[in-house]
C-alpha positions in Angstrom: -8.5 10.0 120.9 -6.3 12.6 122.4 -5.7 15.7 120.3 -1.9 15.0 120.1 -2.4 11.5 118.6 -5.2 12.8 116.5 -3.0 15.5 115.0 -0.8 12.7 113.7 -3.7 11.1 111.8 -4.9 14.2 110.0 -4.3 17.9 110.3 -6.1 19.5 113.3 -7.5 23.1 113.6 -6.0 23.9 117.0 -8.2 27.0 117.5 -11.3 24.8 117.2 -9.7 21.6 118.6 -11.1 19.5 115.8 -10.0 18.2 112.5 -9.3 20.9 109.9 -12.6 21.4 108.0 -11.0 22.9 104.9 -8.5 20.0 104.5 -11.3 17.5 105.1 -13.2 19.0 102.2 -10.1 18.8 100.0 -9.7 15.1 100.8 -13.4 14.4 100.2 -13.3 16.2 96.8 -10.2 14.1 95.8 -12.0 10.8 96.4 -15.5 11.9 95.3 -15.4 10.1 92.0 -14.9 6.8 93.8 -18.4 7.1 95.3 -17.5 5.7 98.7 -20.4 5.4 101.2 -18.5 7.5 103.7 -16.8 10.9 104.1 -13.5 11.1 105.9 -14.9 12.7 109.1 -17.2 9.6 109.5 -14.2 7.3 110.1 -11.9 9.5 112.0 -12.0 9.3 115.9 -13.6 12.0 118.1 -11.0 14.4 119.5 -10.7 15.0 123.2 -8.2 17.2 125.0 -6.5 16.6 128.4 -8.9 16.7 131.3 -11.9 15.6 129.3 -13.5 12.2 129.6 -12.9 9.7 126.9 -15.6 7.3 128.2 -15.5 4.3 130.5 -14.3 0.8 130.2 -17.1 -1.3 128.9 -18.1 -4.8 130.0 -16.9 -6.3 126.7 -13.6 -4.3 127.0 -13.0 -5.5 130.6 -13.6 -9.1 129.6 -11.3 -8.8 126.6 -8.4 -7.4 128.8 -9.0 -9.8 131.7 -11.1 -12.9 131.0 -10.8 -13.8 134.8 -13.2 -11.0 135.6 -10.9 -9.3 138.2 -10.7 -6.1 136.1 -14.1 -4.4 136.4 -16.1 -2.4 133.9 -16.8 1.3 134.5 -13.2 2.5 134.9 -12.9 6.1 133.6 -10.7 6.6 130.6 -8.7 9.7 129.7 -7.9 10.6 126.1 -5.1 8.3 125.0 -1.8 9.9 123.8 1.4 8.5 122.3 5.0 9.0 123.4 5.2 12.5 121.9 2.3 13.9 123.9 3.1 12.0 127.1 6.7 13.1 126.8 5.7 16.8 127.0 3.8 15.9 130.2 6.6 13.8 131.7 9.0 16.7 131.3 6.5 19.5 132.2 6.9 21.0 128.7 3.4 21.9 127.7 3.8 25.7 127.9 4.5 27.9 124.9 8.3 28.2 124.2 9.0 25.1 126.2 11.0 22.2 124.8 12.1 18.7 125.6 14.7 16.5 124.2 15.2 12.7 124.3 18.7 11.5 123.7 19.7 7.9 123.0 20.7 5.9 119.9 18.4 8.4 118.1 17.5 11.9 119.2 14.3 14.0 119.0 13.2 17.3 120.3 9.7 18.8 120.7 9.0 22.6 120.9 5.7 24.1 121.9 5.0 26.8 119.3 3.3 30.2 119.8 1.6 29.8 116.4 1.5 27.3 113.5 4.4 27.3 111.1 4.2 29.5 108.0 4.9 26.7 105.6 5.7 23.0 105.4 9.3 21.9 106.3 10.2 18.3 105.5 12.6 18.2 108.4 9.8 19.1 111.0 6.8 17.1 112.0 3.8 18.8 113.6 1.6 17.5 116.4 -0.2 19.0 119.5 0.3 18.9 123.2 -2.4 17.0 125.1 -4.1 20.3 125.8 -4.0 21.4 122.2 -1.0 23.7 121.6 1.0 23.3 118.4 4.3 21.4 118.7 7.2 21.2 116.2 9.1 17.9 116.3 12.7 17.4 115.0 14.0 13.8 114.8 17.5 12.7 113.9 18.0 9.0 113.3 21.6 9.0 114.8 22.9 10.1 118.1 24.9 8.1 120.7 25.4 4.8 118.8 28.9 5.7 117.6 29.9 7.0 121.0 28.9 3.6 122.5 31.0 1.8 119.8 34.1 3.8 120.8 33.5 3.3 124.5 33.3 -0.5 123.8 36.6 -0.2 122.0 38.2 1.4 125.1 36.5 -1.4 127.2 38.2 -4.0 125.0 41.5 -2.3 125.6 40.9 -2.4 129.3 40.3 -6.2 129.1 43.4 -6.7 127.0 45.4 -5.1 129.8 44.0 -7.7 132.2 41.7 -5.2 133.9 38.0 -5.6 134.8 36.2 -2.8 133.0 33.6 -0.7 134.9 31.4 0.7 132.2 29.9 3.5 134.3 33.3 4.7 135.3 34.6 4.5 131.7 31.7 6.6 130.4 32.1 9.1 133.3 35.9 9.4 132.7 35.6 9.9 129.0 32.7 12.3 129.2 34.5 14.4 131.8 37.6 14.5 129.6 35.5 16.3 127.0 35.3 19.2 129.5 39.1 19.7 129.2 39.0 19.9 125.4 39.5 22.9 123.1 36.2 24.7 122.5 35.8 23.4 118.9 37.2 19.9 119.6 40.6 20.5 118.1 39.7 20.6 114.4 38.5 17.0 114.5 35.3 15.7 112.8 33.0 12.8 113.2 29.7 11.5 111.9 27.9 8.8 113.9 25.7 7.8 111.0 24.6 4.2 111.3 21.6 5.0 109.1 20.4 7.6 106.7 19.9 11.1 108.0 17.1 13.1 106.3 18.0 16.4 107.9 21.4 16.5 106.3 20.3 14.8 103.1 22.4 11.6 103.7 20.8 8.5 102.1 23.3 5.9 103.4 24.9 6.1 106.8 28.6 5.4 107.4 30.2 6.1 110.8 33.2 8.3 110.2 36.0 9.9 112.1 38.1 12.4 110.1 41.1 14.6 111.0 43.8 16.6 109.2 47.5 16.1 110.1 47.3 19.5 111.8 44.3 18.6 114.0 44.9 18.4 117.7 44.3 14.7 118.2 44.0 13.9 121.9 41.5 12.1 124.1 39.7 15.3 125.3 39.2 16.7 121.8 38.2 13.2 120.5 35.4 12.9 123.1 34.2 16.5 122.7 34.0 16.0 118.9 31.8 12.9 119.3 29.5 14.5 121.8 29.2 17.6 119.5 28.4 15.3 116.6 25.6 13.6 118.6 23.7 16.9 118.6 24.7 18.3 115.3 21.9 17.1 113.0 19.3 18.1 115.6 20.8 21.6 115.7 20.3 21.9 112.0 16.6 21.2 112.4 16.4 23.6 115.3 17.9 26.3 113.0 14.9 26.0 110.7 12.7 26.9 113.6 14.8 29.7 115.1 16.0 31.3 111.9 13.2 30.5 109.4 10.3 30.9 111.8 11.9 33.1 114.5 10.8 30.6 117.2 12.2 31.4 120.6 12.9 28.5 123.0 13.3 29.5 126.7 14.5 26.2 128.1 14.9 22.5 127.1 14.1 19.6 129.5 16.4 16.7 128.7 16.2 13.0 129.3 17.7 9.8 127.9 20.7 7.6 128.4 23.3 10.1 127.3 22.4 12.2 130.5 23.4 9.4 132.9 26.7 11.3 133.1 24.7 14.4 133.8 27.1 17.4 133.9 29.2 16.9 130.8 26.2 15.9 128.7 24.2 18.8 129.9 27.0 21.3 129.2 27.5 19.9 125.7 23.8 19.9 125.0 23.4 23.5 126.2 26.3 24.6 124.0 25.0 22.7 120.9 21.5 24.1 121.2 22.5 27.4 122.7 19.7 27.1 125.2 19.5 26.4 129.0 19.1 22.6 129.6 17.6 21.1 132.6 17.5 17.5 133.8 14.8 16.5 136.3 14.7 13.6 138.8 11.8 12.0 136.8 13.7 12.2 133.5 13.9 8.4 133.2 10.1 7.9 133.7 9.1 9.0 130.2 5.8 8.2 128.4 4.1 5.6 130.7 4.4 7.9 133.7 3.2 10.9 131.5 0.1 8.9 130.6 -0.6 8.2 134.3 -0.3 11.9 135.0 -2.8 12.7 132.3 -5.2 10.1 133.9 -4.7 11.8 137.3 -5.4 15.2 135.8 -8.7 14.0 134.4 -9.8 12.6 137.8 -8.3 15.1 140.2 -8.4 18.5 138.3 -10.2 21.4 139.9 -12.7 23.6 138.2 -10.9 25.7 135.5 -7.6 24.1 136.4 -5.3 23.9 133.3 -2.9 21.1 132.5 -0.1 23.6 132.8 -1.0 24.7 136.3 -1.7 21.1 137.4 1.8 20.1 136.4 3.5 23.1 137.8 1.6 23.4 141.0 0.7 19.8 141.9 3.1 17.4 140.1 6.5 19.1 139.7 6.3 21.6 142.6 8.9 19.9 144.8 10.9 18.1 142.1 14.6 18.3 142.0 15.9 20.0 138.8 19.4 21.0 137.6 19.6 23.8 135.0 22.7 24.6 133.1 23.0 27.6 130.8 25.2 27.6 127.7 28.7 29.0 128.3 29.8 31.5 125.5 33.2 29.7 125.1 31.4 26.4 124.4 28.8 28.0 122.1 31.5 29.6 120.0 33.4 26.3 119.8 30.3 24.5 118.7 29.7 27.1 116.0 33.2 26.5 114.6 32.5 22.7 114.8 29.2 23.1 113.0 30.8 24.9 110.1 33.3 22.1 109.8 30.4 19.5 110.1 28.4 21.1 107.3 31.4 21.3 105.0 32.4 17.7 105.6 29.0 16.2 104.7 30.3 15.6 101.2 32.7 13.2 102.8 29.9 11.3 104.5 27.8 11.1 101.4 30.8 9.9 99.3 31.5 7.2 101.9 27.9 5.9 101.6 28.3 5.8 97.8 31.7 4.0 97.7 32.1 2.1 101.0 29.5 -0.7 100.6 29.0 -4.1 102.1 30.0 -5.9 98.9 33.5 -4.4 99.0 34.2 -4.8 102.7 35.6 -8.3 102.3 39.1 -9.2 100.9 37.5 -10.3 97.6 
């Protein structure tokens, strides 16, 4: 198994690129009284890193996959990885201090660490890149779902006016309006929580939009607030790495549906994370393409060629990439918004406690 996937099964010693011997001993001691016929290491897979061979397709395996016999045995196999590891490859984010972010109905970010974290953080998962570098993962359950709901409402209004809605144009128009907003979103507040959010300690999600009578309620501020909110929980997880562990991220590669309207989404993301954000032409290819690149690396790598150099010099060398740095005005505005966001979490938690399905009806 690839080292990234293996690190999700049991802690890995990344200096030795094998399962952590000390933790294996702890586990075996805890189950010793049960007198099993095996130790944990006996049933865990063998770890392989990118570029190494994971064997060849057997005759039995070929017949299982294709009983017609068209698929032949002997095909070389590279170490398998899941969407976390293949995502770092698909975005060329395997170097130390590199990061990538996937933005859709949920949102997660991966950051390649210079060293292992000093302690356990419930908000951060740990894995490894396919070539064995430590990675911190931050996952927020909620992101663009509430934005989509509001856009659908605008679409319904379009139809009520007797107009044929163009969804791409509606998204583009609304996202671009966010660029005209006040830096902090006009003292508006939203939570796009369709489900629980562990990073913020919310057990029951309730989508909310909140404003004071003095808030500047207009379309530009409205859209900026929702875009800010889409990145807010992730930013809190990032703060653990940057403030608690003093991790420095040089650039974030972004992909996902929110970046279909590229410029506004990139600018908001860069402001929210206070980091340059790039979107590449291959951003939509994701994990399956990343796995194919890993297979190509195993077959085509030169002597002593690293995964990092293979990606930079042979895969992404002529790839179109647009990088946007955070603007101070936007960063300052997001900081103001985040203070409001953290203070208002009590409202979100209270809504989850009192606004339940059994009291939504007239009865």
